[in-house]
C-alpha positions in Angstrom: 0.0 0.0 0.0 1.1 3.6 -0.5 2.7 5.1 2.5 0.1 7.9 2.9 1.5 10.1 5.7 -1.2 12.6 6.0 0.7 15.3 7.8 3.9 15.1 5.6 2.1 14.6 2.3 -1.1 16.6 2.6 0.2 19.6 0.6 1.7 17.3 -2.0 -1.6 15.4 -2.5 -3.5 18.8 -2.7 -1.1 19.8 -5.5 -1.9 16.6 -7.3 -1.0 13.0 -7.5 -1.9 9.9 -9.5 -2.3 6.7 -7.5 -2.5 3.3 -9.1 -4.6 1.0 -7.1 -5.2 -2.8 -7.5 -8.9 -2.8 -6.5 -9.9 -5.8 -4.4 -12.8 -8.1 -5.2 -16.1 -6.8 -3.7 -14.9 -3.3 -3.2 -16.7 -0.6 -5.2 -14.6 2.1 -6.9 -16.0 4.6 -4.4 -14.8 2.4 -1.5 -11.3 2.8 -2.8 -11.7 6.6 -3.2 -13.2 6.9 0.2 -10.3 5.0 1.8 -7.7 7.2 0.1 -9.7 10.4 0.9 -9.8 9.4 4.6 -6.1 8.6 4.8 -4.7 11.7 3.1 -7.2 14.1 4.7 -8.3 16.1 1.6 -11.7 16.0 0.0 -10.6 16.4 -3.6 -10.1 12.7 -4.7 -11.7 10.9 -7.6 -11.2 7.8 -9.8 -10.8 7.6 -13.5 -13.2 4.8 -14.6 -15.5 2.6 -12.5 -14.8 -1.1 -11.9 -17.7 -3.2 -10.8 -17.5 -4.8 -7.3 -17.0 -8.3 -8.8 -14.1 -7.0 -10.9 -10.5 -6.5 -9.7 -7.5 -4.7 -11.1 -6.2 -1.3 -12.1 -8.0 1.8 -10.7 -6.5 5.2 -11.3 -7.2 7.6 -8.4 -6.4 11.3 -8.8 -6.0 13.8 -5.9 -6.0 17.5 -5.7 -5.4 19.5 -8.9 -4.8 16.2 -10.8 -8.6 15.5 -10.6 -8.7 17.7 -13.7 -6.9 14.9 -15.5 -9.6 12.3 -14.8 -11.4 12.6 -18.2 -8.0 12.2 -19.9 -7.4 8.9 -18.2 -11.0 7.8 -18.7 -10.6 8.2 -22.4 -7.5 6.0 -22.6 -7.6 2.4 -24.1 -8.3 -0.4 -21.6 -7.1 -4.0 -21.3 -9.0 -6.7 -19.5 -8.6 -10.4 -18.8 -11.2 -12.7 -17.3 -13.6 -15.6 -18.0 -16.9 -16.2 -19.6 -19.1 -19.1 -18.5 -21.0 -20.7 -21.4 -24.4 -22.4 -21.4 -26.3 -19.8 -19.4 -27.1 -16.1 -19.1 -28.0 -13.8 -16.1 -30.1 -10.6 -16.0 -27.0 -8.6 -15.1 -24.8 -10.4 -17.6 -22.4 -11.4 -14.7 -22.5 -13.2 -11.3 -24.6 -10.5 -9.5 -27.7 -12.4 -10.5 -28.7 -16.1 -10.9 -27.8 -18.0 -14.1 -30.5 -19.4 -16.3 -29.6 -22.3 -18.6 -29.7 -21.5 -22.3 -28.1 -24.1 -24.5 -25.5 -26.9 -24.9 -21.9 -25.9 -25.1 -20.1 -29.3 -24.9 -19.6 -29.5 -28.7 -17.7 -26.2 -29.0 -14.1 -26.1 -29.9 -11.4 -23.5 -29.8 -11.9 -23.0 -33.5 -15.6 -22.3 -32.9 -14.8 -19.7 -30.2 -12.1 -17.9 -32.2 -14.5 -17.6 -35.2 -17.2 -16.2 -32.9 -14.9 -13.4 -31.7 -14.6 -12.0 -35.3 -17.9 -10.0 -35.3 -16.8 -8.2 -32.1 -13.5 -6.8 -33.3 -13.0 -3.4 -34.8 -15.5 -0.6 -34.6 -18.9 -2.0 -33.6 -22.2 -1.0 -32.0 -22.7 -2.4 -28.5 -25.9 -2.3 -26.4 -25.0 -1.6 -22.7 -26.5 -3.7 -20.0 -29.8 -2.6 -18.5 -28.1 -3.2 -15.1 -25.7 -0.3 -15.5 -25.3 3.3 -14.2 -26.4 4.9 -17.5 -29.2 7.2 -16.7 -32.7 7.1 -18.1 -34.8 10.2 -17.4 -32.3 11.1 -14.7 -32.5 7.6 -13.0 -29.7 5.0 -13.2 -31.0 2.2 -15.4 -30.0 -0.5 -12.9 -32.5 1.0 -10.4 -35.2 0.7 -13.0 -34.2 -2.8 -14.1 -34.2 -4.0 -10.4 -37.8 -2.7 -10.2 -38.7 -4.9 -13.2 -39.0 -2.0 -15.6 -38.2 -3.0 -19.2 -35.4 -0.6 -19.9 -34.5 0.0 -23.6 -30.8 0.7 -23.9 -29.5 2.5 -27.0 -26.5 1.0 -28.9 -23.2 2.8 -28.6 -20.2 2.9 -30.9 -17.1 1.3 -29.4 -13.8 -0.2 -30.6 -12.4 -3.6 -29.7 -8.9 -3.9 -31.1 -8.1 -7.3 -29.5 -10.5 -10.1 -28.5 -8.4 -13.1 -27.8 -9.4 -16.5 -26.4 -6.5 -17.5 -24.2 -7.7 -20.8 -22.8 -10.7 -23.2 -23.0 -11.9 -25.2 -20.0 -15.5 -25.8 -20.9 -17.8 -24.3 -19.8 -15.3 -21.6 -18.8 -13.6 -19.5 -21.5 -10.6 -17.4 -20.7 -10.1 -14.2 -22.7 -8.1 -11.0 -23.2 -9.7 -7.8 -24.5 -8.2 -4.5 -25.5 -10.9 -1.9 -26.1 -12.0 1.7 -26.1 -13.6 3.6 -23.2 -17.3 2.9 -22.9 -17.0 -0.9 -23.6 -19.0 -3.2 -21.4 -17.3 -6.5 -21.0 -20.6 -7.9 -19.5 -22.4 -7.0 -22.8 -19.5 -8.6 -24.7 -20.1 -11.8 -22.7 -23.8 -11.8 -23.5 -23.4 -11.0 -27.2 -20.6 -13.6 -27.5 -22.9 -16.2 -26.0 -25.6 -15.3 -28.5 -23.2 -15.6 -31.3 -22.3 -19.2 -30.1 -26.0 -20.0 -29.6 -25.5 -21.3 -26.1 -25.5 -18.2 -23.9 -22.7 -16.8 -21.7 -22.1 -14.6 -18.8 -19.1 -12.8 -17.3 -17.8 -14.9 -14.5 -14.6 -13.0 -13.6 -12.9 -9.8 -14.7 -9.6 -8.1 -14.1 -8.5 -4.7 -15.6 -4.9 -5.0 -16.4 -4.1 -1.8 -18.2 -5.3 1.8 -18.7 -3.4 3.6 -21.4 0.3 3.2 -20.5 -0.4 2.3 -16.9 -0.3 -1.4 -16.0 -1.7 -3.2 -12.9 1.8 -4.6 -12.2 2.6 -1.0 -11.2 -0.3 -0.7 -8.8 -0.4 -1.0 -5.0 -2.8 -3.0 -3.0 -5.2 -1.2 -0.8 -5.9 -2.4 2.8 -9.3 -2.5 4.4 
């Protein structure tokens, strides 16, 4: 963990610092910001790109005057690794909700999976999950979705420059994705499952890179 000596470093943090954090599983991005804010004793702290609680990995936190750089970091290319689980889907497209069996997956080979990645590389239109923070009439869509409202999400233009299947352990598929900001890996899991005809959901996710910053450079954060 960073040695956050409040008294010695308070002015330095107010002037501006970029902290690279390896966000733990089940922490929200705001949990990490709150922890840093409490330790350094200044209110001006923010993160450059949300990670879901069930995801781990690189979170860029800016302090003081460097919070003006947040949009710059958010716009940077991202890299993720993780797993999809085939044969089922969930309402949230990940493990935050219960899976429902969709179709058989046992016949699928690495060749089938690699072929199924092709429609999702390059510049594509992607529909975000209804269970997301995108607002509809001022209300986050996940709140409406949890109430059973049928939320219509509009497709957005994104770029996926790399979609690589790194390992196959049916029903689990290991992947690596390099993509533009605004990409939902949960939606990619759902769409990939549809392409294969068996369904899929995101079962683990780790953000490994934002722009030139890599998770190997990041510090752990203690509870």
